[in-house]
C-alpha positions, -999 to +999 in steps of 0.1 A: -087-791+445-080-767+416-082-738+440-056-754+463-032-759+434-033-723+423-030-710+459+001-731+465+019-719+433+050-697+435+061-669+413+096-676+400+100-645+379+115-614+396+089-589+408+111-559+399+115-549+363+147-561+345+173-535+336+171-520+302+193-536+275+221-515+262+212-495+230+222-510+197+250-490+181+237-472+150+253-448+125+290-441+121+314-429+148+328-394+146+361-406+133+344-422+103+323-391+096+355-370+096+371-395+071+341-392+049+343-355+048+380-356+041+375-382+013+349-360-004+371-329+000+402-347-015+381-359-044+367-325-052+402-310-051+413-336-077+382-334-098+398-315-127+427-339-127+403-368-126+388-358-160+423-358-175+430-392-159+396-409-167+404-419-204+436-436-192+418-454-164+391-467-188+417-478-214+437-497-189+408-520-181+403-532-217+438-531-231+471-542-216+489-514-235+466-489-218+487-492-186+519-486-206+504-454-221+495-441-187+530-448-173+547-431-202+528-399-194+546-385-164+519-359-156+490-385-158+509-411-138+515-385-111+478-378-110+471-415-108+495-420-079+481-391-058+445-402-065+452-438-055+467-426-023+436-405-015+413-434-023+427-453+006+403-435+029+371-446+010+385-482+009+389-482+047+354-467+051+337-493+028+356-521+045+346-508+079+309-500+074+300-531+054+323-554+074+341-567+043+370-577+066+352-590+097+373-615+118+361-625+152+386-604+171+370-572+158+336-581+171+339-566+206+359-535+198+347-500+201+338-484+167+367-461+166+392-488+176+377-512+150+380-485+123+417-481+133+423-518+131+407-521+097+429-493+084+459-510+100+451-543+083+447-527+049+479-507+054+497-539+064+484-556+033+497-528+011+531-529+029+534-566+024+527-563-013+554-536-016+580-557+003+573-587-019+576-565-049+611-553-038+621-589-029+611-604-062+622-576-085+645-587-113+680-573-109+694-574-144+667-571-171+630-568-175+626-542-147+604-518-167+576-544-174+579-556-139+574-521-125+546-514-149+528-546-138+531-534-102+519-499-107+489-513-126+475-521-092+472-483-085+451-479-116+428-508-110+424-498-073+411-464-085+388-481-110+374-504-083+367-477-058+349-457-085+328-487-094+320-495-058+311-459-051+287-458-081+272-491-071+267-479-035+249-448-047+225-468-069+219-493-040+212-465-016+187-449-040+170-482-046+168-491-009+189-523-011+196-539+022+231-538+036+237-576+033+229-576-004+251-545-009+279-564+008+275-594-015+275-571-045+307-555-033+323-589-029+313-599-064+326-567-079+359-570-060+364-605-072+356-596-108+379-566-107+407-586-092+403-613-119+406-587-147+436-571-129+453-605-127+448-611-164+463-576-173+492-581-149+500-615-164+499-601-199+525-575-189+547-599-170+547-622-200+566-595-219+598-605-202+593-640-188+577-674-198+543-685-187+556-706-158+577-678-144+547-654-149+526-678-127+553-679-101+554-641-100+516-640-096+518-665-068+543-645-049+531-610-056+493-615-056+480-649-045+502-651-013+493-617+003+457-620-008+454-655+007+469-642+040+443-615+041+414-639+035+427-665+059+432-639+086+395-629+082+383-665+085+407-679+112+413-650+136 
């Protein structure tokens, strides 16, 4: 009986081997490697200026008046603006590689196109902040503290990228996995943003009351940042 059962069985699996699965993407696309080289080159070209700028960057973190000292120095503020502009590339690369902004519509894209989309989203976020700054700018008085509070974002952006770069170097040496690195980056971004909000509120309070300061923060900071976060979750 057992012999008859085995003889009457049928093989349901295909006899020919199944096609090989597509290889898993690894490493960075050529466009990202080019941006890395360009970022390193730009930083090396500004290395001497960075040493002049570093004390002002450090002072702006711990003192609200540190930002005012930086803005009153035309040469140093120019260095800061140029460096903040060049640090846009490392920000794009960090966001791309560790998928800090990772909505569903980016999942099926080619690496080069996804890198371009990430750069476009970050650029759109910066543009939105600038448009809100122009729209909410006081017309009669208090423009200098208002402008100072806005330009403080350049300083903290540089501080944050430097902190993330140092953290990334330590994590790579220690062999920390990418998921943990991403969580560390999120935590450092949240902490840096919190300190920035405190410093910006202190500067805005120089020409407006606490309630108006809160309204400025809602329009200039909370609204664009909330849009960025919601787009990452919903889209």
